[in-house]
N, C-alpha and C positions, 0 to 999 in steps of 0.2 A: 084807213083805206087799204093799207098793206095787209091787214088781217082778212080782208074780204077777197083777196086774190086766191085763185085756185089754178094750179097747185100752190101750196104755201112755199115760197122760195125766199131765201135770204142770201144776199151776196156780200161777202167780206172783201171789199176792194182794196182795203189797206191791210197789210200783214198785221196779225194780232199782236205780235211781239213789239211792233213799232208803236202801238198805241198804249201799251201797258208800262207804267212807270217802273223803273228799275227796282225800287224798294218793294213794290207790290209783287213783281215777278219773284224776287228773292224769298219773300214771305210765303207765297203759294208753293214754290218749289220746296221750301223747307218743310212745310206741312206734309207734302207728299213723301219726301225722303224720310222723314221721321216715322210716318205711318208704315212705310215699306220696311224700315229697319226694325220696328217693333214686331211686325208680322214675321220677319225673317228670324228674329231672336226667339219669339214665342214658339214658332214651328220647330226650330232647331232644338230648343230645350225639351220639346216633346216628341222628338224624332223616334220613329219606330216603323216596323212593317207588320201588318196584320197577318193572321193565318190566311185570310182570303187574298191578301196581297201576294203571298207565296204561291197561291194557285195561279195567279197571273204570271208570276215569275217563271214557273215551270213551262207554261205555254210559250213564253218568249224564248226560253232555253231550247225548247223543241224546235222552234222556228229557226233559230240561229244554227242549230245542229243539222238543218236540212230535212227535218222530219215533218215540216208543215206546221200550220197554226193549230196544233192539237195538244191535248193534255197527256194522252198515252199514245205511244207508237201503235199504228194500226187501227186507231179508233178516231174517226173524224167527228169530234164533239167540240162545239164552241163553248168552252168553259169560262170565257171572259166576256163580260157585258160590254165593255168599251173596245171597239175595234181600233179607234184612233190611238188609244193608250197602248194597246198591245204593240202596234207597229212603231209608235214613237219611242217606247222604251227599247224595242228591238234595234231601231236605228241608232240611238245614242249608245247603247251597249256595244253594238258592233263597231262604231267609230272610236269609242273610248277604250274598248277591250276591258271594261271594268266589270265588277261583280254586278249581275243583273239586279239583285235585290237592292244593293246600295245605290245603283243608278236610279231605280224607281223611287227611292226615298228622296234623293237629291232633286230629281226632276219634278217630283210633286211639290217640293218646297219652292223651287224656282217658279213653277206655274202659279202657285198661290200668291207669291210676292208680286209677280207680274200682273195677276188679277187685281190686286189692290191698287197698283200704280195706274193701270189702264182704266179701272172704274173711276178713280178720283179724277184722272185727266179728262174723261168724258164728261163728268159732272161740272168741272171747272169750265169746260168749253160750252156746255149747255147754257150757263148763266152769263158767259162772257168773261174772259180772263182779266179785264181791266180793274177788277175789284179785289180786295182782300177776302179770303175765304177762311172759314172756321171749320175744323174737323167736326163732323156731326155723325152721320150714319156709320162712317168708318170707325168711330169709337166703339160702336156696338159690335162690329166685326172683330176688332182687335181685342175686345174684352171677353168674348165668348170662348171658353175652354174647348168646345168641340171644333172651332176653327183652328185652334192650335194643334189638336190631335190629328185632324184630317188634312192638315197642310202636307203631311207626309202619308204614312200608312201603307204605301205601296199600291194603293188603289187609284182610280182615275179621278177622284174627287178634286184634286188640285187642277187637273186639266179642265174639268167642268167649270171651276171658278174662272180660269183664264178665258175660256170660251165666252162666258157671260160678260166678263169685263171688257174683252176685246170687241165683242159684238156691240156693246153699249158705246164704246168710244168711236167705233166706225160709224154707227148710226148717227151719233151727234155730228160727226164730221160731214157725213153725207147730207144731213139736214141743212148744213151751211155751205152748200155747193162744193163739198169735198168729193173725193173720188167715190164712185159707187161700186165698181167691180170688186175691190177688196172685201167690202161688206157682203156682197152677194156670195162670194166664194166661201167666206167664213161661216155665214149663216147656213149654207148648204151642208157644212160638216156636222150640224147638230145631231142627227141620229147616229153618226159614227162616234161622236164623243160620248153620248149616253142616249139611249133610245127615247126617253121621255122628254129630252130637249126638243124633240119635234113639235112639242106644244108651244115652245117659244118662237120657233121659226116663222109660222104664219103671222104672228103678231108683229114681229120686227119687220118682216118682209112687207106686210100690208102697210105699215106706217111709212116705210121707204117709198112705196108706190104713191101714197097719198101726198108725200112731200115733193117727190121728184118724178111725177108721172111722165114717162118718155114716149108714150104711144103704145099701141097694142103690140106691134112687132118687136120693139126694143124690150118691152116688159116680158114678152115670151122668151126672148133671148136670155134675159137676166134669169128667169126661172129655170130655163134649160141648163144654163151654166151652173146654177146653184145645186141642182139635183143630179147632175151627171155622175159625180163620184158615188153618192149614196145609192143611186139606182144600179150602177155597175157592181158595187159591192153586194147589193141585195141579190142580184143574179148569181154572183159567186157563192154567196151564203146558201142559197137554195140548192144549187147544184153540187156544192162541196159537202155541206153538212146535211142537206136534205130537209131543212126547216125554214120557216118564215122568220123566226126570231132566234136570238141566242138561247142555248140550252138552259142558261140560268133563269130565263123568263119562264120556262116551263117548270123548272124545279121550284120556283117561288110562286107559281101560278099568278103571274102579274096581270092576267086578265080578269081575275076574280074581284068582286066588290066586298070590301070589309071595312065599312065606314066606322063601326064602333071601335075596332082595333086601331084604325087610323086616327080617330079622335084621341084615343089613349096615348098613341105615339106622339102626336103633336103636343098634347098637354104635358107630356114628359119633358119636352124641350121648353115650351113657353113658360110653364109654371116654375120649373126649376130655376130659370134665370130671370123671372119676372120681366118678360120682354114686352108686354103690352104697353107699359108706361113709356119707356124710352123710344119705342117705335112711333107711338102716337105723338111724341114730342117733336119729332123731326120730319116725318113723312108729310103731314099736312103743310108744313112750312116750305117743303120743296116745291109744292104746287103754288103756294103764295108767292114764292120768289120768281116764278116764271113771268117774264115780261110780255111775251107775245103768245098768240094762240098756237103758233108753230111750236114753241117751246113746251107748251102744255101737252100738245099731241105727242111730242117726243118723250116727255116724262111719263105719259100714260102708258107707253109701250112696256117698259119693265114692270110697272105696277100691275098691268093686266096679265102679263106673262107670269109674274110671281103668284098671282091668285090662281091661275090655271095650274101651275106646278104644285101649289099647296093642295088644291082639290085632288090632283092626281095622287099625292102622298096619302091623303085621307082615304081615297077610294081603295088603293091597293093594300092598306093596312100598315103603312110605314115600313119599318125595317127592324131587325134585331139589334142593330148598332145604334146606340144612343145618339140622336140628333143628326146623324149623317144625311138622311134623306131630306131633312128640313133645311139644311144649310143653303143649297142652291135657291130655294124659294125665298129665304130670308135675304140673300144677297141681291136677288132681283128686286125685291120690294124696297131695298135700301139704296139702290143705284141713284135715283134722282136726289137723294139726301146725303150722299157720301160726304159732301161738304156743302156749306151754306154761306151765302154772301154775308159779310160782316154788317150787323144791324143790331140795335138794342134788343129786339125780339129774338133774333136768332142767337145772339150771345147768351141770353138767359136760358134758352132751350139747350144750347150746347153745354153750358155749365152744368145744367141739371143732368144731362146724359153723361157728362164727364164724372160726376159724383157716383152715378149708378155704375159706370164702367169700373171705377176703382173697387166698389163693393163686389161686383160680379167677378172681376179678375182675382180678387183675394179670397172671397168667402163663399160664393155660390157654387155648389157642387151637387151632383146627384146623391141621393141618400144611400144608394147601393154601390158606392165607389169601389172600384177594382173587383167587381163581381157582376153576376147576372141578377137583375132585379126580379121581383115577384111577378112582373108582367111579361117576363121573357126578354126584356130589353137589357142590353149589357153595356156597361162601361168598358168598351172593347179594348181600348189601350190599357187601362188599368188592369183588366183581367189578364192580358197577356204579359204585362210586366211581372205580375205575380206568377203566372204560369211558367215563364222562362227564368225568373230570378234575375233578370237583366233590366236595369232602368231604361235602357235604350236598345231594345232588340231590333237591330237594323239589317241583319243578315240571316240567312237560313241556318247558319251554324248555331245561333242562339236558341232556336227552336229544337234543332237536332240534339244539342247537349241537354236540353231540359227534359226531353222524353226519348232517351236512346232506346234502340231495339237491337237485340243480337242478330236479327236478320240482316241488318245493314252491313255487317262485317262477316265475311266468310262466303261460302258458296251455296247458300240456301237455294232450294228449288221448290216448286209446287205452289199451291194456293193456300194462303194463310189468312184465316179469319180470326180476329181476337176472341179468345175464350173457347175455341173449337179446335178439333184436331186438324193438322195440315193434311191436304189431299193432293194427289197429282194434278198438274195443270194440263189442260187440253194441248195436244201437240200442234194444233193449227193456230195457236196464239203465238205472236211474234216475241216471246219472252220465255225466260227460264223460271221466273219468279213473279208471283202476283200477290199483293198484300191489300187488305181492305181496311178502311177506317172511316171515322166520322169527322175527325179534325184533319181535313184533307191536306191543307198546306203543310202542316207539321209532319204528317206521314210522308208526303212526297219529298220533303226537304232531306230526308235521310237516305234516299235511294237514287241510283243513277237513272238516266232517262229511258233505258231499255227495260226497266222493271215496271210492270203494270200496277198502277195504284187504283184500286177499285173504290169509287166513292159510294158510300152507303147512304148518302143524302141526295144524290141525284144531280148535283151541280155539274159534274164531269162524267156522268154515266147516262148513256142514252136510254137504257132500260128504266133506271130509277126515276128519271125526270118525267117519264110518261105514266107513272103511277097516279092513281087518284089520290087526293089528299087523305092522309091517314091520321094525322094529328092536328090539333088546333092550338098549339102552345107557343111556338116561336116561328116567325117568318123565316123561310129558308131552311127550316128543320122539320118540315111536316111530311116528308116523304122518305122515311127510313126503309130502305129496301130490305125485305126479309132475307135471311141468310140462305133460305131455300133457293131463291132466284140467283143469288151469287154462285152457289154450287152448281145449279143447273146450267148456268151460262159459262162458267170458267172451268169447272172440274172435268177431268178426263172421263169419258163414258166408261162405265164398268168399274170405276174406282170403288173400293169397299168403304162402307160407312157402318160404324158399330150400332148407331141408332137406326133401328128398322123403320120407325115412323118417319124420320128425316129422310132416309133413303127412298122410301116410297113417294114422299112428297116431291123430292128432287126429280125423280123419274117422271112423275106426272107433269111437272112444270117444264122439264126438258122436251117433252112431247109437244107442249103448247108453243114453245119457242121455235120449234122446228118448222112451223108452217104459219100461214095466214098473216095477219098484221104484224105479229112479232117477228117473223122471218124477214118480212119486207123492211121493217124498222132496222133490224140488225144489219141487213145487207146494205142499207143506205149509208151506214157509217163504217162498215168493215170490208165490203167487197171492193176489189180493185177499182180505182177511179178511171174507168174508160169513158169514152165519149157517150156511149149508150147509158152507162151508169149515171153520169152527170145529168143527162136529159131526163132519165127516170126520176132522179132525185128532185130535179127542178119542177117537173109537172106534178109530182106527188107531194110536194112540200106542204100545201094547205091541208090535205087530209092527214098527213103524217103529224103535222103540228097539233091537230085536234084530237089525235088518238090518245085515249087514257084507258088503263086497265085497273080494276079494283083488286085489292088484296085484303085478306081477312086476318092476317097474322103479322102485320107490321109491328116491329118492336118500338113503340113510341117511347122516347126517353122520358125519364121522370123529371 
């Protein structure tokens, strides 16, 4: 009869702790503590910060220095994908007065460990804590080397894990007459944590409404509360940066469909670690273990969201970092199976997954370890361990020492492009020195904040991100800005160039940049931010986001 009720409601009138035998509580807590400890140890043993993490670090440093959430002084470009990560790292760095890079590493590890704890706690609560539980899906998480690598990395991945785990725990609590407003607020943070998490939001929010329907007025209030902060930030983004999305989304053309490349990327993860077997061993059992229709509905939420996230990864073509984009989808799919109630069937499944976990943790690795594979996917941590010569590169200094440049010491001035003659810098740029490069985090780590670092791949460059795709080799590396555009944009007018062909092309491009869509684009990011400029940026954001220009001489990397 209970299952026929709408909405599906379950009331715990007796505190759960009072109904659970002490030995059972100790067992279940021990399973969670051991899992958290293993995750913390594995993440710490693989601690590092990626080159892309250093890009985020520079934005945080600019913010703390009072220059705004920008990569370069005087250029309003959103070079970080995760808004929440930027401001979280900034807040902790400001409070602790610690090195921003090291703070990002430690914060990522703390978020990942917190994700494991909250995910397991949510699953225990789903099945009812009065039983002993066995580690199941959590073994898959703990055994996968990519989870170890991206527990840190300086990127927002750890925060993504925490948002998923915390949303799951709050959803299960709300399903059992727990508080609703914390879940509503946390769910609303989805696009600020990572834009594609907006796919998870309607699934979790929809299940909440099915379980706890409060009436139309209250449901509208819940929705308004959840979207208030993301909407406010979106207005700020459009007015401040002049775009609908982070600049990184343009640089990587996140709106394109690349299913074949996405399948290749997914296969690189699934086949390397033989994931089909262990996931099939535990996910169906998680549904079998659900006692009520309400529990099945709750368990279906992360499974549905995980499929949507997987489809998103396939559609956009994945990423150039091995497994990184696959991890949130895998975590979502495993949430209902993080632990399973003790039973002969579940014990056999968990033992099987445990054997796989040992083999995976010890032996399963990508065949292109510490390098970029033939498909353009990289063992990112291994690559930068070799690049820096440091087994744990956790600060900008590790990267600066590995690739020192004489420009970082002394009083160099002008515009410097690797392999070409230096030229005078435009006098209207707020710097004495501008340097360009493709390994952006490493280059920026070597210079103070008042030096312009020109990104040749478009992540932090408004002009480069609006190029049409020029290469089809690696996600995020497909818009190499031709040097002619860099000279035309940053070189002082009238500066001599020995190469006559280059000089003529620079002058032609400079004429293009002086008017039309180009001028409007550059003014949106560089003109003083007055009220009128903010409004023009706001209303012009859709057309500006869609603007692309073709180039015929982009230097595609080999």
